[in-house]
C-alpha positions in Angstrom: 126.2 112.0 58.5 123.5 110.2 56.4 125.4 106.9 56.8 125.0 107.0 60.6 121.3 106.8 60.2 121.2 104.2 57.4 119.0 101.2 58.3 116.8 103.0 60.7 113.7 102.2 58.8 112.5 98.8 60.0 109.5 96.6 59.3 106.3 98.3 58.1 107.9 101.7 57.7 108.6 102.1 61.4 111.7 104.2 62.1 114.1 103.7 65.0 114.8 106.7 67.2 117.9 108.6 66.4 119.3 111.9 67.6 122.6 113.7 67.1 124.6 116.7 68.2 126.3 118.6 65.4 128.8 121.4 66.3 128.7 124.9 64.7 131.2 123.7 62.1 128.9 121.0 60.9 130.9 118.2 62.6 128.9 115.3 64.1 130.0 115.2 67.8 127.5 112.6 69.2 124.9 110.2 67.8 122.5 107.8 69.5 120.1 105.4 68.0 117.6 103.3 70.0 114.8 100.9 69.3 111.4 102.4 68.6 110.1 100.9 71.8 112.8 102.4 74.0 112.1 105.7 75.8 114.3 108.7 75.3 115.9 110.9 77.9 116.1 114.6 77.2 118.2 114.9 80.4 120.8 112.6 78.9 121.0 114.6 75.7 121.4 117.8 77.7 124.1 116.2 79.9 126.0 115.1 76.8 125.8 118.5 75.3 127.1 120.1 78.5 130.0 117.5 78.4 130.8 118.4 74.8 130.8 122.1 75.7 133.1 121.5 78.7 135.9 120.3 76.3 137.3 117.9 78.9 137.3 114.1 79.4 134.3 113.0 81.5 134.1 110.1 83.8 131.2 107.7 83.7 128.1 109.3 85.1 129.6 112.8 85.0 127.1 115.6 85.7 127.5 119.3 84.9 129.6 121.1 87.6 131.6 118.0 88.5 135.3 117.6 87.9 136.6 116.3 84.6 139.4 113.7 84.2 142.8 115.4 84.0 
């Protein structure tokens, strides 16, 4: 997992913003890195977590409770 976050330290010790979801078995399931000036969305992280827990294939813009791709 450390490799995913390599290079996140940029000029003058400023770090880019990174977050990840790791399953109970310690397997990285999702990672996201954005520029330090970009805002973060807790709602998007929660939506992604719900999608991972649904164990289906999700269409673009999927929201919890909506149908998955068969």
